[in-house]
Backbone bond lengths (Angstrom), bond angles and torsions (degrees), N, CA, C in turn:
res aa  C-N    CA-C-N  psi(-1)  N-CA   C-N-CA  omega(-1)  CA-C   N-CA-C  phi
1 M - - - 1.454 - - 1.527 108.64 -
2 T 1.315 116.28 127.16 1.455 121.39 179.37 1.522 109.60 -98.41
3 I 1.340 115.54 122.35 1.461 121.53 -179.51 1.521 108.49 -110.98
4 A 1.328 115.74 129.95 1.461 122.28 177.01 1.521 108.93 -111.14
5 L 1.319 116.05 143.90 1.455 123.06 176.95 1.519 108.60 -108.36
6 V 1.331 116.37 126.42 1.469 121.50 175.56 1.525 106.68 -114.99
7 P 1.341 117.33 97.33 1.451 120.36 -178.54 1.526 112.03 -92.90
8 G 1.313 116.43 154.80 1.452 120.95 175.13 1.511 110.26 175.68
9 S 1.318 115.27 168.69 1.464 117.86 176.67 1.527 110.35 -80.39
10 F 1.315 118.48 -31.23 1.471 122.63 175.99 1.533 110.76 48.01
11 D 1.337 115.76 51.23 1.463 121.05 -173.44 1.523 111.82 -124.09
12 P 1.330 118.20 71.42 1.457 128.91 5.72 1.531 111.91 -98.72
13 V 1.327 114.72 167.73 1.453 120.99 172.85 1.523 107.69 -67.51
14 H 1.333 116.68 141.45 1.463 120.62 179.95 1.529 110.00 -133.97
15 N 1.321 115.56 178.72 1.466 120.63 -174.05 1.524 113.45 -62.11
16 G 1.325 118.43 -29.77 1.462 120.93 175.33 1.520 111.17 -66.03
17 H 1.343 116.62 -42.76 1.461 120.55 175.46 1.529 110.10 -59.95
18 L 1.331 115.43 -47.18 1.467 120.00 -177.36 1.515 111.37 -60.17
19 E 1.317 116.73 -41.00 1.459 120.26 178.87 1.531 110.54 -58.16
20 V 1.323 117.21 -47.09 1.462 121.64 -178.42 1.527 110.42 -65.29
21 I 1.329 117.48 -44.25 1.466 121.13 -179.40 1.526 110.64 -64.06
22 E 1.315 117.80 -44.63 1.467 121.19 -179.76 1.527 111.10 -64.49
23 R 1.322 117.40 -38.84 1.467 120.20 177.28 1.521 110.89 -66.56
24 A 1.331 116.57 -41.73 1.467 120.57 177.60 1.529 110.23 -61.84
25 A 1.331 116.75 -37.61 1.469 121.08 -179.55 1.527 111.49 -65.02
26 R 1.323 117.82 -25.66 1.461 120.93 176.34 1.542 111.36 -80.79
27 L 1.335 116.54 -21.69 1.463 120.95 -176.56 1.530 114.10 -92.58
28 F 1.333 116.70 -25.79 1.466 120.88 -173.02 1.518 110.77 -124.99
29 D 1.333 115.19 157.16 1.463 120.74 -179.97 1.520 111.93 -64.84
30 E 1.327 116.55 -41.98 1.465 121.57 178.40 1.519 108.81 -139.45
31 V 1.329 115.69 143.49 1.461 121.96 176.60 1.519 107.55 -122.98
32 V 1.326 114.67 124.05 1.460 120.70 175.44 1.526 107.02 -102.45
33 V 1.320 115.52 116.78 1.463 121.56 177.98 1.520 106.49 -95.04
34 A 1.325 116.13 119.59 1.464 121.39 -174.74 1.520 110.08 -116.47
35 T 1.312 116.19 118.89 1.458 120.60 177.50 1.522 109.40 -96.69
36 V 1.302 115.69 140.82 1.454 122.27 -174.46 1.520 110.18 -132.71
37 R 1.297 115.48 151.05 1.467 120.85 168.36 1.512 105.76 -88.77
38 N 1.313 116.80 110.23 1.456 121.96 -177.94 1.527 109.22 -90.91
39 P 1.342 118.36 111.21 1.462 120.67 -177.76 1.528 113.27 -67.37
40 Q 1.339 117.65 -14.17 1.452 121.21 179.35 1.528 112.12 -83.11
41 K 1.330 116.30 -10.87 1.456 120.56 -179.88 1.519 109.97 -101.13
42 S 1.317 116.27 165.70 1.457 120.94 -179.47 1.525 111.00 -62.83
43 E 1.314 116.30 172.68 1.456 121.24 -178.45 1.526 111.02 -53.21
44 A 1.307 115.09 138.18 1.464 120.99 -176.42 1.523 111.66 -66.74
45 C 1.303 115.41 144.55 1.462 122.32 174.21 1.527 108.87 -80.97
46 F 1.323 116.47 -47.39 1.453 122.51 -179.15 1.528 109.84 -114.70
47 T 1.325 116.25 147.21 1.462 120.48 175.26 1.528 109.01 -69.49
48 L 1.317 116.08 165.77 1.465 119.55 176.58 1.519 110.84 -58.88
49 E 1.329 116.92 -40.28 1.465 120.59 179.51 1.525 111.18 -63.61
50 E 1.331 116.33 -42.12 1.472 119.83 178.09 1.520 110.61 -64.17
51 R 1.320 116.86 -40.93 1.466 119.88 179.21 1.519 111.44 -64.94
52 E 1.336 116.95 -38.66 1.467 120.02 175.83 1.523 110.41 -60.65
53 E 1.324 117.22 -45.31 1.474 121.94 179.10 1.523 110.97 -60.71
54 I 1.324 116.06 -46.82 1.470 121.14 -178.52 1.526 110.01 -63.91
55 L 1.328 117.40 -45.08 1.465 120.52 178.40 1.522 111.36 -61.46
56 A 1.332 116.94 -42.79 1.469 120.28 179.43 1.524 110.66 -61.35
57 A 1.324 117.25 -43.70 1.469 120.67 179.56 1.532 110.85 -66.73
58 T 1.304 115.96 -39.95 1.465 121.64 -176.61 1.521 112.41 -71.72
59 L 1.327 116.56 -32.83 1.467 120.71 -174.85 1.521 113.22 -105.49
60 S 1.317 117.61 14.84 1.469 120.78 -177.12 1.534 112.47 -60.80
61 H 1.315 117.67 -22.20 1.465 121.52 -179.84 1.531 112.99 -80.89
62 V 1.336 118.13 -8.39 1.461 121.92 -178.72 1.527 107.79 -104.06
63 E 1.317 116.46 108.64 1.465 121.84 -171.01 1.523 114.49 -67.61
64 N 1.301 118.73 -32.20 1.466 120.66 -173.68 1.528 113.29 -99.56
65 V 1.337 116.61 30.42 1.463 121.97 178.95 1.519 109.48 -113.44
66 R 1.329 115.36 137.58 1.457 122.92 174.81 1.531 107.55 -125.44
67 I 1.323 117.95 143.01 1.463 122.95 -177.06 1.526 109.11 -110.41
68 V 1.343 116.16 134.60 1.464 121.67 173.45 1.526 108.37 -138.66
69 A 1.329 115.49 162.32 1.462 121.73 172.94 1.514 107.24 -119.07
70 F 1.344 116.51 150.96 1.454 118.36 -179.87 1.520 110.78 -150.84
71 S 1.307 114.67 159.80 1.466 120.87 175.93 1.523 108.39 -141.80
72 T 1.325 114.74 49.41 1.461 122.55 -179.67 1.524 108.26 -143.44
73 L 1.306 117.26 -172.73 1.461 120.56 178.70 1.526 110.50 -66.65
74 I 1.311 115.74 143.21 1.462 121.30 178.54 1.529 110.75 -57.40
75 V 1.323 116.89 -39.60 1.471 119.21 -178.40 1.526 111.24 -65.13
76 D 1.335 117.52 -30.91 1.468 119.98 176.06 1.527 110.48 -68.15
77 V 1.327 116.15 -39.77 1.466 120.13 177.50 1.524 109.31 -65.26
78 A 1.338 116.69 -43.70 1.466 120.56 178.63 1.528 110.29 -56.55
79 R 1.311 116.81 -45.20 1.473 120.92 178.61 1.531 110.45 -63.15
80 D 1.334 116.57 -45.86 1.469 121.00 -176.51 1.528 112.66 -62.69
81 V 1.336 117.35 -34.41 1.467 119.95 -178.13 1.528 112.27 -96.51
82 G 1.332 116.78 -2.47 1.457 120.77 178.63 1.509 114.67 78.67
83 A 1.329 117.19 23.71 1.472 120.90 -178.32 1.524 110.81 -76.91
84 S 1.317 115.52 137.81 1.460 120.73 176.46 1.522 111.39 -102.27
85 V 1.334 116.78 -5.69 1.457 120.87 -179.83 1.527 109.34 -149.09
86 I 1.328 114.44 145.53 1.461 122.33 173.23 1.519 106.43 -106.94
87 V 1.313 116.99 130.11 1.464 121.58 179.99 1.523 108.32 -107.99
88 K 1.322 115.35 127.67 1.458 120.79 178.61 1.531 108.94 -126.65
89 G 1.316 115.60 136.27 1.452 120.60 176.34 1.514 110.69 -87.47
90 L 1.312 115.69 143.37 1.463 121.72 176.42 1.522 108.75 -118.37
91 R 1.335 116.01 128.36 1.460 120.30 178.27 1.517 111.07 -95.75
92 V 1.308 115.33 -49.71 1.462 121.50 -175.00 1.521 109.06 -136.15
93 V 1.320 116.53 167.72 1.465 121.79 -176.62 1.526 111.60 -56.99
94 S 1.322 117.67 -38.34 1.469 120.07 -178.23 1.530 112.05 -62.46
95 D 1.335 118.50 -27.15 1.466 121.14 175.45 1.531 111.01 -62.44
96 F 1.326 115.79 -33.68 1.458 120.53 -172.94 1.522 112.71 -62.19
97 E 1.332 118.12 -42.08 1.470 120.81 -177.72 1.524 111.80 -56.89
98 N 1.308 116.20 -52.82 1.460 120.87 -178.72 1.524 111.24 -65.82
99 E 1.319 116.84 -44.66 1.466 120.88 -178.22 1.529 111.44 -66.18
100 L 1.328 117.95 -35.81 1.459 120.84 178.45 1.525 110.59 -64.22
101 Q 1.317 116.67 -43.23 1.467 120.07 177.56 1.520 111.29 -60.05
102 M 1.327 115.84 -45.34 1.468 119.51 179.01 1.525 110.82 -63.48
103 A 1.333 116.66 -42.00 1.468 120.66 179.90 1.524 111.09 -61.18
104 Q 1.326 116.67 -42.82 1.460 120.25 179.75 1.529 111.49 -66.61
105 M 1.324 116.89 -39.84 1.465 120.41 177.12 1.526 110.29 -64.81
106 N 1.333 116.40 -46.29 1.470 120.20 179.52 1.529 111.57 -59.96
107 K 1.326 116.44 -39.70 1.473 121.06 178.67 1.531 110.25 -63.25
108 Q 1.324 116.47 -43.57 1.471 120.37 179.43 1.524 111.93 -66.54
109 L 1.330 116.79 -37.38 1.462 120.89 -178.22 1.522 113.14 -73.53
110 S 1.338 115.99 -33.68 1.463 117.97 -168.09 1.523 115.68 -136.14
111 G 1.314 117.67 -16.11 1.457 120.18 -174.37 1.519 113.45 83.99
112 V 1.332 117.64 -2.10 1.468 121.58 -179.39 1.523 109.57 -76.99
113 E 1.318 115.38 129.98 1.466 121.65 178.25 1.522 110.79 -79.62
114 T 1.324 115.83 156.47 1.465 122.22 174.22 1.518 108.40 -118.42
115 L 1.313 115.52 133.26 1.457 122.73 176.28 1.523 107.83 -110.62
116 F 1.325 116.88 125.92 1.457 121.65 177.75 1.520 109.71 -95.77
117 L 1.330 116.54 128.52 1.459 122.14 175.34 1.526 108.17 -117.01
118 P 1.317 117.33 116.79 1.465 118.60 177.69 1.525 110.49 -74.37
119 T 1.324 115.70 140.41 1.460 119.36 174.98 1.522 108.76 -76.74
120 S 1.306 115.16 161.74 1.463 118.69 175.99 1.526 108.90 -70.00
121 S 1.315 115.66 160.19 1.469 119.40 179.60 1.524 111.67 -61.68
122 A 1.322 117.35 -24.60 1.465 120.69 178.68 1.521 112.06 -64.97
123 H 1.352 117.38 -22.23 1.462 121.05 -177.58 1.524 113.24 -115.36
124 S 1.320 118.49 -0.26 1.466 121.14 -170.60 1.523 114.25 -65.72
125 F 1.300 118.74 -20.98 1.467 121.14 -178.23 1.521 112.98 -96.32
126 I 1.322 117.95 -6.39 1.462 121.16 -175.60 1.527 109.53 -79.62
127 A 1.319 115.82 128.62 1.463 122.16 176.89 1.524 107.85 -136.76
128 S 1.314 115.87 139.67 1.463 120.49 -178.69 1.521 112.03 -56.64
129 R 1.326 117.58 -40.74 1.469 119.88 -179.08 1.528 111.47 -63.12
130 L 1.333 117.16 -36.56 1.464 120.08 177.38 1.527 110.85 -68.46
131 L 1.328 116.30 -40.11 1.462 120.48 178.94 1.522 111.03 -63.55
132 R 1.332 116.81 -41.37 1.478 120.24 177.62 1.522 110.24 -60.86
133 E 1.325 116.64 -41.98 1.463 120.55 -178.78 1.531 111.24 -66.62
134 V 1.305 117.04 -45.99 1.468 120.98 178.76 1.531 109.88 -60.75
135 A 1.323 116.67 -46.93 1.467 120.78 -179.21 1.523 111.49 -64.73
136 R 1.322 117.30 -39.82 1.472 121.48 -179.93 1.529 110.93 -57.52
137 Y 1.314 117.05 -34.99 1.465 121.17 -178.37 1.519 113.00 -98.04
138 G 1.334 116.49 17.19 1.453 121.16 173.05 1.511 115.69 84.53
139 G 1.327 117.74 9.67 1.460 120.34 178.29 1.514 111.94 -74.21
140 D 1.300 115.61 158.23 1.472 122.36 -177.98 1.529 109.29 -91.31
141 V 1.331 116.95 117.64 1.466 121.78 -178.73 1.523 112.54 -106.79
142 R 1.326 117.29 9.56 1.471 120.91 -174.26 1.528 114.51 -58.27
143 A 1.297 118.47 -27.53 1.466 120.90 179.91 1.531 112.12 -72.72
144 F 1.332 117.16 -13.69 1.457 121.32 -172.36 1.524 114.82 -114.79
145 V 1.340 116.21 -9.91 1.464 120.86 -175.28 1.526 110.12 -137.64
146 P 1.329 116.87 158.13 1.471 119.25 172.20 1.529 109.81 -63.37
147 E 1.314 116.90 156.75 1.462 122.20 -176.61 1.524 112.36 -56.44
148 V 1.328 117.79 -40.65 1.465 120.40 -179.54 1.532 110.74 -60.35
149 V 1.300 117.51 -36.29 1.466 121.48 179.02 1.528 109.95 -70.08
150 A 1.315 117.27 -44.04 1.465 120.60 178.42 1.527 110.51 -57.95
151 Q 1.320 116.43 -44.03 1.467 120.54 179.50 1.519 111.32 -64.14
152 R 1.327 116.89 -44.23 1.475 120.10 -179.15 1.528 110.84 -65.26
153 L 1.325 117.65 -37.40 1.464 120.61 177.29 1.530 110.90 -65.48
154 E 1.335 115.83 -43.17 1.475 119.27 177.59 1.525 110.69 -59.48
155 E 1.330 117.09 -44.84 1.468 120.96 177.98 1.525 111.22 -62.43
156 K 1.309 116.38 -42.44 1.461 121.67 -176.74 1.525 111.09 -61.40
157 F 1.325 116.42 -42.30 1.464 120.29 -173.62 1.524 113.82 -100.42
158 A 1.326 118.34 4.76 1.475 121.36 -178.55 1.523 112.48 -61.85
159 N 1.305 118.11 -32.64 1.464 121.04 -175.08 1.515 114.23 -100.75
160 E 1.311 117.48 7.98 1.468 119.07 179.83 1.506 111.54 -89.00
């Protein structure tokens, strides 16, 4: 059984993330989607628990997906879940530089390979930070996220 790990902050999960996860689910026996609190990114919109709930609701149609949260090295999560590959989505060329460095470090630390899946051009401009900003100011993000995410964003920013 081949297990793939798809890590990310998923804050919030959007259609580009879903595309990569669904494609990975067609390529591997099991896909573990791991949400993380990334200290290098701005303050989180949703807690890890909220992100797990949102991911579970959003990915309920994909039978071979499991959701976890973590606050450790990706390679440790890969080992813990038995993943032999880490899958990362690429939107634009600038994503590649950072992701390549991480992939090379992860390979040196653990021997786990990284597979890059480019998103379609329809999703290449979508970024969670942009969605948070649009939603914070009352913009409609429904074209870029699953309905459950749009609703949670509206609730989150209703009182700001």
